[in-house]
C-alpha positions in Angstrom: 39.8 523.5 147.3 39.2 525.3 144.0 35.9 526.8 143.4 33.8 526.5 140.3 34.3 530.1 139.6 38.1 529.6 139.5 37.7 527.2 136.5 39.9 524.7 138.2 37.2 522.0 138.5 34.3 520.8 136.5 31.1 519.4 137.8 32.0 516.0 136.5 35.2 516.0 138.6 33.2 516.3 141.9 32.0 513.4 143.9 28.4 514.2 144.8 28.1 512.7 148.2 24.6 511.7 149.2 24.3 510.7 152.9 22.9 507.2 153.4 19.5 506.7 155.0 21.1 505.5 158.2 22.9 508.8 158.6 26.4 507.3 158.5 29.1 509.1 156.5 29.8 506.9 153.5 33.3 508.4 153.2 34.2 506.7 156.4 35.2 503.0 156.3 32.8 500.5 157.7 33.6 499.0 161.0 36.3 496.3 160.7 37.2 497.3 157.1 40.1 499.6 156.5 40.7 498.9 152.7 40.0 501.9 150.4 38.2 499.4 148.1 35.3 499.5 150.5 35.0 503.1 150.4 31.9 503.4 148.4 31.6 506.8 146.9 28.6 507.6 144.7 29.2 508.2 141.0 26.3 509.9 139.4 24.1 508.3 141.9 25.7 504.7 141.5 27.8 503.2 144.1 30.8 501.2 143.1 29.1 498.1 144.3 26.2 498.7 142.0 28.6 499.3 139.1 30.3 496.0 139.7 27.1 494.1 139.9 25.8 495.8 136.8 29.0 494.8 134.9 28.6 491.2 136.1 25.0 491.2 134.9 26.1 492.5 131.4 28.9 489.9 131.2 26.5 487.1 132.2 24.1 488.3 129.5 26.9 488.2 126.9 27.8 484.7 127.9 24.2 483.6 127.6 24.0 485.0 124.1 27.3 483.3 123.1 26.1 480.0 124.5 22.8 480.4 122.7 24.6 481.0 119.4 27.0 478.1 119.8 24.1 475.7 120.8 22.1 476.7 117.7 25.2 476.2 115.5 25.9 472.7 117.0 22.2 471.8 116.8 22.1 472.8 113.1 25.2 470.8 112.4 23.9 467.7 114.2 20.6 468.0 112.4 22.5 467.7 109.1 24.3 464.5 110.2 22.6 461.1 110.2 21.4 460.0 113.6 23.0 456.9 115.1 19.8 455.0 114.3 20.5 455.7 110.6 24.0 454.1 110.7 24.2 450.5 109.5 25.1 448.3 112.5 24.1 444.9 111.2 26.5 442.0 111.1 27.5 442.6 107.4 28.2 446.3 107.9 30.2 445.7 111.1 32.2 443.0 109.4 32.9 445.2 106.4 34.0 448.1 108.7 36.2 445.7 110.7 37.9 444.4 107.5 38.5 448.0 106.3 40.2 448.8 109.6 42.3 445.7 109.5 43.4 446.5 105.9 44.8 449.9 107.1 48.2 450.6 108.6 47.5 453.6 110.9 51.2 453.7 112.0 51.9 455.4 108.7 51.2 459.1 108.1 48.6 459.3 105.3 50.1 462.5 103.9 53.5 460.7 103.6 52.3 457.4 102.1 48.6 457.1 101.6 48.7 453.7 99.8 50.5 452.1 102.7 48.2 453.9 105.2 45.1 452.5 103.5 46.3 449.1 102.3 49.3 448.3 104.5 47.4 446.0 106.8 46.1 443.9 104.0 49.5 443.6 102.4 51.0 442.4 105.7 48.3 439.8 106.3 48.5 438.6 102.7 52.1 437.9 101.9 52.6 437.4 98.1 53.7 433.9 97.1 55.9 434.0 94.0 53.5 432.2 91.7 50.6 434.3 92.8 52.1 437.7 91.8 49.8 438.1 88.9 46.6 437.1 90.7 46.8 438.2 94.4 44.3 441.0 95.2 41.4 442.0 97.4 39.1 440.5 94.7 40.9 437.1 94.8 40.5 437.2 98.6 36.7 437.7 98.2 36.6 435.0 95.6 38.3 432.5 97.9 35.9 433.3 100.7 32.9 432.8 98.4 34.5 429.5 97.2 34.6 428.3 100.8 30.9 429.2 101.2 30.0 427.3 98.0 32.0 424.3 99.1 29.9 424.1 102.3 26.8 424.3 100.2 28.0 421.5 97.9 28.9 419.2 100.8 25.5 419.8 102.5 22.8 417.1 102.1 20.5 417.4 99.1 17.3 419.2 100.0 15.4 418.6 96.7 16.2 415.1 95.7 14.0 414.8 92.6 15.0 413.4 89.2 15.0 416.9 87.7 16.6 418.7 90.7 19.5 420.8 89.6 20.7 420.8 93.2 20.9 417.0 93.2 22.8 416.9 89.9 25.1 419.6 91.0 26.1 418.0 94.3 26.4 414.6 92.8 28.7 416.0 90.1 30.9 417.7 92.7 31.1 414.6 94.9 31.9 412.3 92.0 35.0 414.4 91.3 36.3 413.7 94.7 36.0 409.9 94.1 37.6 407.6 91.6 36.0 407.7 88.2 36.9 404.2 87.1 39.2 403.2 84.3 39.7 403.4 80.6 39.4 400.3 78.4 40.5 399.3 75.0 44.1 400.0 75.3 47.2 398.5 73.8 49.2 398.6 77.1 46.7 396.3 78.9 46.0 394.1 75.9 42.4 395.2 75.4 42.9 396.8 72.0 42.3 394.7 68.9 43.9 396.4 65.9 42.1 394.1 63.4 38.7 395.2 64.6 39.6 398.8 65.3 37.9 401.4 63.1 40.0 404.5 62.8 37.2 406.8 61.6 34.8 405.7 64.4 37.6 406.4 67.0 38.3 409.8 65.5 34.6 410.7 65.5 34.2 409.6 69.1 37.2 411.5 70.4 36.5 414.6 68.4 32.8 414.8 68.7 31.6 412.7 71.7 34.4 413.8 74.0 35.0 417.1 72.0 38.8 416.7 72.3 40.9 417.8 69.3 43.4 415.4 67.9 45.6 416.8 65.1 42.8 419.2 64.1 40.0 421.0 65.8 36.5 421.7 64.7 34.4 424.9 65.3 31.8 427.0 63.5 32.0 430.5 62.1 29.8 432.9 60.3 29.6 432.3 56.6 30.9 435.5 55.0 28.9 434.8 51.8 25.7 434.5 53.8 25.8 435.9 57.3 22.5 434.2 58.2 24.3 430.9 58.1 27.3 429.3 59.9 29.9 427.1 58.3 32.4 424.5 59.7 35.9 425.6 60.3 38.9 423.3 60.6 42.2 424.4 62.4 45.4 422.6 63.2 45.8 421.3 66.8 47.1 418.4 68.8 50.3 419.6 70.6 50.9 420.2 74.3 54.1 422.2 73.7 55.2 424.8 71.2 56.5 423.0 68.1 60.1 424.0 68.8 60.1 422.0 72.1 59.8 418.8 70.0 62.2 419.8 67.3 65.0 421.6 69.1 65.8 419.0 71.7 69.5 419.9 71.6 68.6 423.0 73.7 68.7 422.1 77.4 65.5 423.8 78.4 63.5 421.9 75.6 65.3 418.7 76.4 64.2 419.0 80.1 60.6 419.7 79.1 60.5 416.6 76.9 62.1 414.4 79.6 59.4 415.6 82.1 56.7 415.0 79.5 57.9 411.4 79.0 57.9 410.9 82.8 54.3 412.1 82.9 53.3 409.7 80.1 54.9 406.8 82.0 53.4 407.8 85.4 49.8 408.1 84.0 50.2 404.8 82.1 51.3 402.9 85.2 48.4 404.4 87.2 45.9 403.2 84.6 47.5 399.8 84.5 47.3 399.6 88.3 43.6 400.6 88.3 42.9 398.0 85.7 44.1 395.4 88.2 47.2 394.4 86.1 50.9 394.3 86.5 52.7 396.9 84.5 54.4 395.7 81.3 57.5 398.0 81.1 58.1 397.3 77.4 54.5 398.1 76.4 54.5 401.3 78.5 57.7 402.4 76.8 56.1 401.7 73.4 53.1 403.8 74.4 55.4 406.7 75.5 57.4 406.4 72.3 54.3 406.3 70.1 52.8 409.4 71.6 56.0 411.5 71.5 56.8 410.3 67.9 53.4 411.3 66.6 53.5 414.7 68.3 57.0 415.3 66.9 55.7 414.5 63.4 52.9 417.0 64.0 55.4 419.6 65.2 57.5 419.2 62.1 54.4 419.7 59.9 53.4 422.7 62.0 56.7 424.3 61.1 57.3 423.1 57.5 53.8 423.2 56.1 52.7 426.3 54.1 50.4 428.7 55.8 47.3 430.3 54.2 48.2 432.5 51.2 45.5 434.9 52.2 43.5 435.7 55.3 40.4 436.2 53.3 37.8 433.5 54.2 36.7 433.4 50.5 40.2 432.2 49.6 40.2 429.4 52.1 37.0 427.6 51.4 37.1 424.0 50.3 34.4 421.5 49.5 34.2 418.3 51.4 34.7 416.5 48.0 38.0 418.3 47.4 39.1 417.9 51.0 38.5 414.1 50.8 40.6 413.9 47.7 43.5 415.8 49.2 43.4 414.4 52.8 41.8 411.0 52.5 42.9 409.5 55.8 39.7 410.8 57.5 36.2 410.3 56.2 35.3 414.0 56.4 31.7 413.7 55.3 30.9 411.0 57.8 32.6 413.0 60.5 30.6 416.2 59.9 27.3 414.4 59.3 27.6 413.0 62.8 27.5 416.5 64.3 25.3 418.3 61.8 22.0 416.5 61.9 19.6 419.2 60.8 17.7 417.9 57.7 17.4 421.4 56.4 21.2 421.7 56.1 22.5 418.2 55.3 26.2 417.6 54.8 26.9 416.8 51.1 30.1 416.5 49.0 29.5 420.0 47.9 29.3 421.4 51.4 32.2 423.9 51.9 34.3 424.2 55.0 36.8 426.9 56.0 40.3 425.5 56.2 43.2 428.0 56.5 46.0 425.4 56.9 45.3 423.0 54.0 48.9 422.0 53.5 49.2 420.9 57.2 46.0 418.8 57.1 47.2 417.2 53.8 50.7 416.4 55.2 49.3 414.8 58.4 46.8 412.8 56.5 49.6 411.4 54.3 51.5 410.5 57.4 48.6 408.6 58.9 48.1 406.8 55.5 51.8 405.8 55.7 51.2 404.3 59.2 48.3 402.4 57.9 50.4 401.0 55.0 53.1 399.9 57.5 50.6 398.4 60.0 51.6 401.0 62.5 48.2 402.6 63.2 48.8 401.7 66.8 50.9 404.9 66.9 48.0 407.1 65.9 45.6 405.2 68.2 47.9 405.6 71.2 48.2 409.3 70.4 44.5 409.8 70.3 44.0 407.8 73.5 46.6 410.0 75.2 44.8 413.1 74.1 41.8 411.7 75.9 43.8 410.8 79.0 45.5 414.2 79.1 42.1 415.8 79.7 40.3 413.2 81.7 43.0 412.0 84.0 42.3 415.1 86.0 38.9 413.6 86.8 40.4 410.4 88.2 41.9 409.8 91.6 44.3 412.2 93.4 47.3 410.1 92.2 46.7 411.2 88.7 46.5 414.8 89.6 49.7 414.6 91.6 51.5 413.1 88.6 50.4 416.0 86.5 51.5 418.3 89.3 55.0 416.9 89.2 55.1 417.5 85.4 53.7 421.0 85.8 56.2 422.0 88.4 59.1 420.6 86.4 58.2 422.5 83.2 57.0 425.8 84.6 58.9 426.0 87.9 55.7 427.1 89.7 54.8 425.3 92.9 51.1 426.3 92.9 48.7 423.4 93.2 45.1 423.3 94.2 43.7 421.2 97.1 41.4 418.4 96.2 38.1 420.1 97.1 39.2 423.4 95.4 40.2 421.6 92.3 36.8 419.8 92.1 35.0 422.9 93.0 36.5 424.8 90.1 35.8 421.9 87.8 32.2 421.9 89.0 32.0 425.7 88.5 33.4 425.4 85.0 30.8 422.8 84.0 27.7 423.7 86.0 28.3 427.4 86.8 24.7 428.6 86.4 23.4 425.9 88.8 26.2 426.7 91.3 25.4 430.4 91.1 21.7 429.8 91.7 22.6 427.8 94.8 24.8 430.6 96.1 22.2 433.3 95.5 19.5 431.2 97.3 21.6 430.9 100.5 23.8 434.1 100.5 22.0 436.8 98.6 18.7 437.9 100.3 16.1 440.0 98.5 17.0 443.1 100.5 20.6 442.8 99.5 19.6 442.6 95.8 17.6 445.8 96.2 20.6 447.6 97.8 22.9 446.5 94.9 20.3 447.6 92.3 20.0 451.0 94.1 23.8 451.3 94.2 24.0 450.6 90.5 21.4 453.3 89.7 23.3 455.8 91.8 26.5 455.0 89.9 24.7 455.5 86.6 23.2 458.8 87.7 26.6 460.0 88.8 28.1 458.9 85.5 25.5 460.9 83.6 26.2 463.9 85.8 29.9 463.6 85.1 29.2 463.4 81.4 27.1 466.6 81.5 30.2 468.4 83.0 32.7 466.9 80.6 33.8 470.0 78.7 36.3 468.0 76.5 33.4 466.3 74.8 31.3 467.8 72.0 27.6 467.6 72.4 27.0 464.7 70.0 29.7 462.6 71.8 28.2 463.5 75.2 24.7 462.5 74.1 26.0 459.2 72.7 27.8 458.4 75.9 24.7 459.2 78.0 22.7 456.9 75.8 24.9 454.0 76.7 24.1 454.5 80.4 20.8 452.8 80.9 19.0 453.9 84.1 
């Protein structure tokens, strides 16, 4: 064994052996153990057992520190997330979440086709019908669901059955559409029209202003360009169901088919009205009625095409006094007609009252044609035409047979098979005529106060976001940005 003096060993290379307290030589294996591992020499006063235990303690301490850090990180992350109690779990939210999941197609990889991934389920459950291509959407789906809710409200018993109750009027209006309305009277086909006692101007006034259905002309109001604080009467040409070419170019197959279908509709509606009047149909008179209507409309179509249009679009160049209009188109008593609708004593209709008329030549030509019918004792043609204009609008309010007849015409002319069910047709008719009352009924039953507050809050958030986006819009100059912000009312 080399000595220290030889320089062959250093103190750190020497195992310093300290005898144990029991006097046993630690360099000898313990009884029953022969593995060198259990030889426990002392290193700087530490046995190998003590070294191993110390290392284990250090490792445990490191693990504790790691777990502490991870726990703190997770806790911080969870504290920034809403608690389960803050997640909306009411029926509406769960239904909305369910609908969103059903609208998705999770079999598609979103990175490959995100549209199909997000909307594929809805597309599969809502196959497009050819005539719905332009209108099928998530919004139409929502509208249909709301219409069904409104139908149930309309069919429910009236809760406030007072004379002034909008609910009573609304529900009675809807239910009346589902029933027969009755019948029209004073008609050549059923022998209730007396030509000798018939007053043409009274009939025109009733159709145009009581039923507000245009005959060969329409009436509206517009701002007087010479005095914008006032309105003036405007007259336009009207009175055809088809484009004028359909009546004129009947040598073309598509137009000929349309006219044939139209005559079939006239015949069908006539026979239904005769039936509801409790009479047997007179084929000859029905044919005369059909011929009268198509003849008058064909005459209108020719005058649509052949009359001169306005020489100028300037309203100042198309004003005409009632006196001059009466001289040029004397078939109609224009002053009497307009006096019926304008009853304000402050603005009486006089011969000097001016109206706006862009198509003067058309009105003059039709007036002359009506005067020729009067001369030839054929005013029946004009009357049958006016009565048909009334039927064309109001037959939709009669029984389902009338609506079906129009459906056949609609399909033949357009090729579209779409047709509404009875309740849906009547619902939309009710909505068109009493929409505000229907909306009030819907809000009362389906739009609670807390939902209104949520929608208002959402609207405010959207506006605030819009303002924030405008503030960051670098492509706007400051004046434009300020003007855009001013339009967002918070």
